C-alpha positions as CSV (number, residue, x, y, z in Angstrom):
1,M,-0.3,-0.2,-0.3
2,I,1.6,3.2,-1.2
3,K,-0.2,6.3,1.1
4,Q,-0.4,9.3,-1.3
5,S,-2.6,12.5,-0.8
6,L,-4.1,13.6,-3.2
7,G,-5.2,16.9,-1.8
8,M,-8.8,16.6,-2.6
9,R,-11.0,19.4,-1.6
10,T,-14.6,19.4,-0.8
11,M,-16.1,22.1,-3.8
12,K,-19.8,24.5,-3.3
13,P,-21.6,22.4,-5.8
14,L,-22.0,24.6,-9.5
15,P,-24.9,24.8,-11.7
16,F,-24.9,21.7,-13.9
17,L,-22.9,19.0,-15.8
18,L,-22.2,19.2,-19.5
19,L,-20.1,17.5,-22.3
20,V,-18.8,18.2,-25.4
21,L,-17.1,16.7,-28.0
22,L,-14.3,18.6,-30.1
23,A,-14.6,18.1,-33.8
24,L,-11.4,16.7,-34.4
25,P,-9.5,13.3,-35.5
26,A,-11.0,10.3,-34.2
27,A,-7.6,8.8,-33.5
28,V,-7.5,12.7,-31.0
29,Q,-11.0,13.0,-30.1
30,A,-11.7,13.8,-26.5
31,Q,-14.8,14.1,-24.9
32,F,-15.0,16.6,-22.0
33,T,-17.1,17.2,-19.0
34,F,-17.6,20.3,-17.7
35,T,-19.6,22.9,-15.4
36,T,-20.9,26.5,-16.6
37,N,-20.9,29.2,-14.2
38,N,-21.4,33.1,-14.3
39,G,-20.2,32.8,-18.8
40,A,-17.6,31.1,-18.3
41,I,-16.6,26.7,-18.3
42,T,-14.4,25.0,-15.9
43,I,-13.4,21.7,-17.3
44,T,-13.9,18.6,-14.8
45,G,-12.2,16.2,-17.2
46,F,-13.2,14.1,-19.5
47,T,-13.7,10.3,-20.8
48,G,-12.5,8.1,-23.2
49,N,-8.6,7.5,-23.6
50,P,-6.7,9.9,-26.0
51,T,-3.5,11.1,-26.4
52,T,-3.8,14.1,-27.4
53,L,-5.5,17.0,-25.6
54,N,-6.5,20.3,-27.2
55,I,-7.9,22.7,-24.8
56,P,-10.2,25.0,-26.9
57,N,-11.0,29.1,-26.6
58,T,-14.7,28.9,-26.4
59,T,-16.9,25.8,-26.5
60,N,-21.2,26.5,-27.3
61,G,-20.3,30.2,-27.4
62,L,-18.4,30.7,-23.8
63,P,-14.8,31.2,-23.1
64,V,-13.6,28.3,-21.2
65,T,-11.6,30.0,-18.3
66,S,-10.4,26.8,-16.4
67,I,-9.0,23.7,-15.6
68,G,-10.9,22.4,-12.8
69,N,-9.1,20.1,-9.4
70,L,-7.7,17.8,-10.1
71,A,-9.6,17.5,-13.6
72,F,-6.7,14.9,-15.5
73,A,-5.6,13.7,-12.7
74,G,-4.1,10.0,-13.0
75,K,-5.1,10.2,-16.7
76,F,-1.8,7.7,-17.9
77,N,-2.9,7.9,-21.7
78,V,-1.7,11.5,-22.0
79,T,1.0,12.4,-23.8
80,S,0.6,16.0,-25.0
81,V,-1.9,18.9,-24.0
82,T,-2.5,22.4,-25.2
83,I,-3.8,24.4,-23.5
84,G,-6.4,27.8,-24.7
85,T,-5.9,31.0,-24.1
86,N,-8.7,32.3,-22.7
87,V,-7.7,29.9,-19.9
88,T,-7.0,31.5,-16.9
89,S,-6.4,29.7,-13.9
90,I,-5.6,25.9,-13.4
91,G,-6.5,23.6,-10.1
92,A,-4.8,22.4,-8.0
93,N,-3.0,18.5,-9.4
94,A,-5.3,19.5,-12.4
95,F,-2.6,16.7,-14.2
96,I,-1.1,15.0,-11.3
97,G,-0.7,11.7,-12.9
98,C,-0.3,12.3,-15.9
99,S,2.5,9.7,-16.2
100,R,3.1,9.9,-20.0
101,L,2.8,13.5,-20.6
102,T,6.3,15.0,-21.7
103,G,6.1,18.3,-22.2
104,I,3.3,21.6,-21.6
105,T,2.9,25.5,-22.6
106,I,1.5,27.9,-20.3
107,P,-0.1,30.2,-22.2
108,E,0.6,34.2,-21.7
109,S,-3.3,33.7,-19.9
110,V,-2.4,31.7,-17.1
111,T,-2.8,33.8,-13.7
112,N,-3.2,30.9,-11.2
113,F,-2.4,28.3,-10.6
114,G,-3.9,25.5,-7.9
115,Y,-1.1,23.3,-5.8
116,G,1.4,20.3,-7.7
117,P,-0.6,21.4,-11.4
118,F,1.8,18.8,-12.7
119,A,2.8,16.5,-9.5
120,N,3.5,13.6,-9.9
121,C,4.0,13.5,-14.1
122,T,7.0,11.0,-14.4
123,K,8.0,11.7,-17.9
124,L,7.7,15.5,-17.6
125,T,10.9,17.2,-18.7
126,A,10.2,20.9,-19.1
127,I,7.1,23.0,-18.1
128,N,7.6,26.5,-20.8
129,V,5.5,29.5,-20.0
130,D,5.0,32.8,-22.4
131,I,7.3,34.6,-22.4
132,N,4.9,37.5,-21.9
133,N,2.6,35.9,-18.9
134,P,2.6,38.4,-16.1
135,A,2.1,35.9,-13.2
136,Y,4.4,33.1,-14.2
137,T,7.5,31.9,-15.4
138,S,9.9,28.7,-16.1
139,V,14.1,28.9,-15.3
140,G,15.3,25.8,-17.1
141,G,12.0,23.8,-17.4
142,V,11.2,24.9,-13.6
143,L,7.9,26.9,-13.1
144,F,8.4,29.5,-11.0
145,N,5.9,32.6,-10.1
146,Q,7.0,35.5,-11.8
147,G,9.2,37.1,-8.9
148,Q,10.7,33.6,-8.9
149,T,10.1,33.6,-5.2
150,T,8.1,30.5,-5.6
151,L,8.8,27.4,-6.7
152,V,6.0,26.2,-8.6
153,Q,6.5,22.6,-10.2
154,C,9.5,20.8,-10.8
155,P,9.0,18.5,-13.9
156,G,9.1,15.1,-12.5
157,A,11.9,13.5,-15.4
158,M,14.4,15.7,-13.7
159,T,17.6,13.8,-13.1
160,G,20.5,14.3,-11.1
161,S,21.4,17.2,-8.8
162,Y,19.1,20.4,-8.6
163,I,20.0,23.8,-7.0
164,V,17.0,25.7,-5.8
165,P,17.8,29.5,-6.6
166,N,18.1,31.6,-3.7
167,S,15.5,33.8,-4.8
168,V,12.8,31.6,-3.6
169,I,11.3,31.8,-0.1
170,I,8.7,29.5,-0.8
171,I,9.5,25.6,-2.5
172,G,5.4,24.8,-2.7
173,N,2.6,21.7,-2.2
174,Y,3.6,18.8,-4.4
175,S,6.2,20.4,-6.2
176,F,9.0,18.1,-6.4
177,D,6.5,15.3,-6.1
178,N,7.8,11.9,-7.7
179,C,11.2,13.7,-8.9
180,T,11.6,9.6,-8.6
181,N,15.8,10.6,-10.5
182,L,16.9,13.8,-8.4
183,T,19.5,12.5,-6.3
184,N,20.4,15.7,-4.3
185,I,18.3,19.1,-4.1
186,S,20.5,22.1,-2.6
187,I,18.0,24.3,-0.8
188,P,19.4,27.6,0.1
189,S,19.5,29.9,3.1
190,S,16.3,32.0,1.3
191,V,13.4,29.2,1.8
192,T,11.8,29.7,4.7
193,S,8.6,27.0,3.8
194,I,8.5,23.6,2.7
195,G,5.1,22.8,1.4
196,N,3.2,19.4,1.4
197,D,4.3,16.6,-0.3
198,G,6.7,19.0,-0.9
199,V,9.4,16.4,-1.7
200,F,7.3,13.4,-1.6
201,G,8.5,9.9,-3.6
202,C,12.1,11.4,-4.5
203,R,13.5,8.3,-4.0
204,S,16.6,8.3,-5.2
205,L,17.0,11.4,-2.9
206,T,20.2,10.2,-1.0
207,S,20.7,13.4,1.1
208,I,19.1,16.9,2.1
209,T,20.1,19.6,4.5
210,I,17.3,21.8,5.9
211,P,18.7,25.6,5.8
212,S,18.5,27.4,9.5
213,S,16.0,29.8,7.4
214,V,13.5,27.3,7.5
215,T,9.8,27.4,9.8
216,S,8.1,25.2,8.3
217,I,8.2,21.6,6.8
218,G,4.3,20.7,5.7
219,T,2.4,17.1,5.7
220,N,4.4,14.2,3.8
221,A,6.6,17.2,2.9
222,F,10.2,14.3,2.6
223,N,7.8,10.7,2.9
224,Q,8.9,7.9,0.0
225,C,12.1,9.6,0.0
226,A,13.2,5.8,0.1
227,I,17.4,5.9,0.6
228,L,17.4,9.0,3.4
229,T,19.0,7.7,6.1
230,N,19.7,11.1,8.5
231,V,17.7,13.7,8.5
232,I,18.6,16.9,11.3
233,I,16.0,19.3,11.4
234,P,17.5,22.9,12.4
235,Y,16.2,24.6,15.4
236,S,14.1,27.1,13.4
237,V,12.1,24.7,12.5
238,T,8.3,25.6,14.4
239,N,5.7,23.6,12.4
240,L,6.2,20.2,11.0
241,G,3.3,18.4,10.0
242,D,2.1,14.8,10.2
243,G,4.3,12.1,7.9
244,A,7.2,14.7,7.4
245,F,9.6,11.9,7.0
246,A,7.3,8.4,7.1
247,S,8.1,5.8,4.8
248,C,11.4,6.3,4.5
249,T,12.6,2.6,4.5
250,S,15.8,4.2,5.0
251,L,15.6,6.8,7.3
252,K,18.1,5.6,11.2
253,A,18.0,8.5,12.9
254,I,16.1,12.1,12.6
255,S,18.2,14.6,15.0
256,V,17.0,17.7,15.9
257,D,19.2,20.9,16.6
258,T,20.1,20.7,20.4
259,N,19.0,24.9,20.3
260,S,15.2,24.1,19.1
261,P,12.0,25.5,21.0
262,A,9.6,22.9,19.4
263,Y,11.0,19.1,18.7
264,S,13.5,16.9,20.7
265,S,14.8,13.4,19.4
266,V,15.7,10.7,21.6
267,G,17.5,7.4,20.0
268,G,16.7,9.3,16.6
269,V,12.9,9.3,17.0
270,L,11.5,12.0,17.0
271,F,9.4,14.0,19.9
272,N,7.9,17.5,20.4
273,Q,9.7,19.2,22.6
274,N,8.7,17.8,26.1
275,Q,8.3,14.3,24.5
276,T,4.6,14.0,24.9
277,L,4.2,13.4,21.1
278,L,6.0,10.7,19.1
279,I,6.3,12.2,15.7
280,Q,8.4,9.9,14.1
281,Y,9.8,7.3,13.9
282,P,12.8,6.1,12.0
283,A,11.6,3.3,9.3
284,G,15.3,1.9,8.7
285,I,15.1,0.5,12.6
286,A,14.2,-2.5,13.3
287,G,13.3,-5.0,16.0
288,N,11.6,-3.4,18.8
289,Y,10.5,-0.8,20.4
290,I,9.7,0.7,23.6
291,I,7.7,4.3,23.8
292,P,8.7,6.5,26.7
293,N,6.8,7.3,29.4
294,S,6.5,11.0,28.8
295,V,4.3,9.9,25.6
296,T,-0.1,10.5,26.0
297,T,-0.1,11.1,22.3
298,V,1.3,8.5,19.2
299,G,1.0,10.7,16.7
300,N,-0.6,10.7,12.7
301,D,1.5,8.4,10.6
302,S,4.1,8.2,13.3
303,F,5.2,4.6,12.2
304,F,3.9,4.7,9.0
305,L,5.4,1.5,6.7
306,C,7.9,0.7,9.3
307,S,8.1,-2.4,7.8
308,S,11.5,-4.0,9.8
309,L,9.1,-3.2,14.0
310,T,8.6,-6.0,15.1
311,G,7.5,-5.3,18.8
312,I,5.8,-2.3,20.4
313,T,5.0,-1.6,24.2
314,I,2.7,1.2,24.7
315,P,2.8,3.2,28.2
316,N,0.2,3.2,30.2
317,T,0.5,7.1,29.8
318,V,-0.5,6.8,26.2
319,S,-4.5,8.2,25.9
320,S,-4.4,8.7,21.6
321,I,-3.2,6.9,18.9
322,G,-3.2,8.5,15.7
323,E,-4.7,8.1,12.1
324,W,-2.2,5.7,9.8
325,A,0.3,5.6,13.2
326,F,1.1,2.0,12.7
327,A,0.0,1.6,9.1
328,D,1.9,-1.2,7.3
329,C,3.9,-1.7,9.6
330,S,4.5,-5.7,8.4
331,G,6.7,-7.2,11.2
332,L,3.9,-6.6,13.9
333,T,2.3,-9.8,14.7
334,D,0.3,-8.8,17.9
335,V,-0.1,-5.7,20.0
336,T,-1.0,-4.4,23.7
337,I,-3.1,-1.5,24.2
338,P,-3.2,-0.4,27.8
339,N,-6.2,0.6,29.8
340,S,-4.8,4.6,29.2
341,V,-5.6,4.8,25.5
342,T,-9.4,6.0,25.2
343,N,-9.1,7.1,21.2
344,I,-7.7,5.6,18.2
345,E,-8.2,6.7,15.3
346,Y,-8.4,5.2,11.9
347,E,-6.5,3.2,9.7
348,A,-4.1,3.3,12.7
349,F,-3.6,-0.3,12.0
350,F,-4.3,-0.9,8.3
351,N,-2.5,-3.5,6.6
352,C,-1.1,-5.1,9.2
353,P,-1.4,-8.5,8.0
354,D,0.4,-10.6,10.3
355,L,-1.4,-8.8,13.1
356,A,-2.9,-11.7,15.5
357,G,-3.7,-10.8,18.6
358,I,-4.8,-7.3,19.7
359,Y,-5.2,-7.0,23.8
360,F,-6.8,-4.3,25.4
361,L,-6.4,-4.0,28.8
362,G,-9.2,-1.4,29.7
363,N,-11.9,-0.8,28.0
364,A,-13.3,-0.5,24.9
365,P,-12.1,2.9,23.9
366,T,-13.5,5.4,21.0
367,A,-12.6,4.2,17.4
368,N,-12.9,6.6,14.3
369,T,-14.1,4.4,11.4
370,F,-15.8,7.2,9.8
371,V,-13.8,6.9,6.6
372,S,-12.3,3.4,7.2
373,Q,-11.8,0.4,9.8
374,V,-9.0,1.0,12.2
375,F,-7.3,-2.7,11.5
376,T,-7.0,-4.2,8.7
377,A,-5.8,-7.4,9.3
378,D,-7.4,-10.4,8.2
379,N,-6.7,-12.9,10.5
380,A,-6.7,-10.7,13.8
381,T,-8.4,-11.1,17.1
382,V,-9.3,-8.5,19.9
383,Y,-9.0,-10.0,23.9
384,Y,-10.2,-8.2,26.3
385,L,-9.9,-8.6,30.3
386,P,-12.9,-9.6,32.5
387,G,-14.6,-6.7,34.2
388,T,-13.8,-4.4,31.7
389,T,-16.7,-2.5,29.6
390,G,-17.8,-1.4,26.3
391,W,-17.0,-5.1,24.3
392,S,-19.2,-6.8,21.9
393,S,-18.9,-9.3,20.1
394,T,-16.6,-7.5,17.3
395,F,-14.8,-4.5,17.6
396,C,-13.9,-2.9,14.6
397,Q,-15.4,-5.8,12.8
398,L,-13.3,-8.2,14.5
399,P,-13.9,-11.1,16.8
400,T,-13.5,-10.6,20.2
401,V,-12.4,-12.8,22.7
402,L,-12.8,-12.8,26.4
403,W,-8.9,-12.8,27.9
404,N,-8.9,-14.4,31.1
405,P,-6.7,-17.2,31.6
406,Q,-6.2,-18.5,35.2
407,A,-3.7,-21.2,36.4
408,Q,-5.7,-23.5,38.5
409,N,-4.5,-24.3,42.5
410,D,-6.0,-27.6,42.3
411,A,-5.3,-31.7,41.8
412,S,-3.1,-31.0,38.9
413,F,-1.2,-28.5,41.0
414,G,2.3,-30.1,41.9
415,M,4.5,-33.2,41.3
416,Q,3.1,-35.0,38.0
417,T,5.1,-37.6,36.9
418,N,8.6,-36.1,37.6
419,Q,7.6,-32.9,36.3
420,F,5.8,-29.8,38.2
421,G,3.1,-28.2,36.5
422,F,-0.5,-26.8,37.1
423,N,-3.6,-26.8,34.6
424,I,-4.9,-23.7,32.8
425,T,-8.2,-23.1,31.9
426,G,-10.1,-20.2,30.6
427,T,-11.8,-19.0,27.0
428,G,-11.2,-22.0,24.8
429,G,-8.2,-21.5,22.1
430,L,-6.7,-18.9,24.5
431,V,-3.1,-18.6,23.4
432,I,-1.0,-18.7,26.6
433,V,2.7,-18.0,26.9
434,V,3.7,-19.8,30.4
435,E,7.0,-17.3,31.8
436,A,9.2,-18.5,34.8
437,S,11.5,-16.1,37.0
438,T,13.5,-17.4,40.1
439,N,13.5,-13.8,41.9
440,L,10.5,-11.3,42.3
441,S,12.8,-8.6,43.6
442,N,14.7,-8.1,40.5
443,P,12.7,-10.4,37.4
444,V,14.3,-11.8,34.3
445,W,11.3,-13.6,33.4
446,T,12.5,-16.0,30.7
447,P,9.2,-18.0,28.2
448,I,9.2,-22.0,28.7
449,A,5.8,-22.6,26.7
450,T,3.5,-21.9,24.4
451,N,-0.1,-23.5,25.0
452,T,-3.5,-23.2,23.8
453,L,-6.5,-23.8,25.6
454,T,-8.0,-26.0,22.9
455,S,-11.0,-26.8,24.8
456,G,-10.9,-24.4,27.4
457,S,-8.3,-25.8,29.5
458,V,-4.6,-27.3,29.6
459,Y,-2.4,-28.4,31.7
460,F,1.6,-27.0,31.8
461,S,4.4,-29.0,33.4
462,D,8.4,-27.2,33.3
463,P,10.6,-29.8,32.2
464,Q,13.7,-27.6,33.6
465,W,11.9,-27.6,36.9
466,T,14.8,-30.0,38.8
467,N,17.3,-27.2,37.8
468,Y,16.1,-24.5,40.1
469,P,15.4,-24.7,43.9
470,G,12.9,-21.8,43.6
471,R,10.5,-20.6,40.6
472,Y,7.8,-18.4,39.9
473,Y,5.3,-18.6,37.0
474,R,3.4,-15.7,35.0
475,L,1.0,-16.4,32.0
476,R,0.8,-13.7,29.4
477,S,-0.7,-13.1,25.3
478,P,1.9,-14.0,22.9
């Protein structure tokens, strides 16, 4: 699962929707959909699979003035586009994902661009602008506003290194989106803001230096920069969007300037300054992780695509788990949710295919399933404790089971056929791990056996009991 925000926004319905069939040769005909408002036409899309698009100047006697948000999103058959000279506005992500588009010329008339108009156009070699355009310009095929203070869009086919001009203050939303062949982006000290999805999906980017002029880094700004290994956040950054460094699968550490008033780093993990919010865990770190006791919120996207994460310990201080927090953590097989957690956001454990057991230590939390499910794990079971409330036969569409194993002090307890053992009873089908320790004042618990309560009961015996003068036992989940 590759997560990508398309920046979709809710828009007011326009008066009506029409179709127009341009009088072009059959091989390139496009049936456009459009809306009419105040005597002007906005193109909203097309049907069919043409390779060439000619946006007309007029239709039905009315000027075509706009190309709407996401109008041609994902139209991978399109190789060339001609934009009519009445078009003044091109919407956000208007051509996003037109992966075969190789070139585009912006006419003099266009004076307004939404964010990321040509994002993820991976074969786009240049964005050219009419020299008489009063609002925008092109330098080396890169689209800027006229004063070159905002970098609007870098063509997706650009290769090697790119030096952002010293005039640039804002690197816009989606501006380097899926420039998969860029190996380095040099950001000058004039830049103060890197937008949402600004450097998203730059999979060949080996390093990035964020200058101390930058105060804001947007949501998913460096998401899926797969071979970045280290990031240093300067003290100047006081606004960091969700998932800014999510799914950077080679990232081993996120460092923070010690003078930062907003953020901190412990063991390469990114937190807010007082470490109550866990913001980003580097996806390149493998093994188990124990979240610090200071944390109250596991942030949105914080462990997204941490496929090498094999275990997570959530302390009893955490009250909320954010959206996509553990999405695509394919190495997780079980997770324990402490009784302090009262809220879990949507898709928090999306696409965790090996997740088998989810163990809740408290009452059923609020689970945001408005968009989709919290858990997507085909074989997972939710376990809850006796005396807790809010549980039914399912939780977030997963089956629930009462977790109630008990060691029985009955005739089975003690020496049986030269081994020490006892019966364990509980809900049928529970899987129980028996651990042992020799010292309760400073315990080190060692797993001895894993037992399944096939019919609600199982006999446990310790084959090594003679090796210890005394031993303590406890039961836990797998």
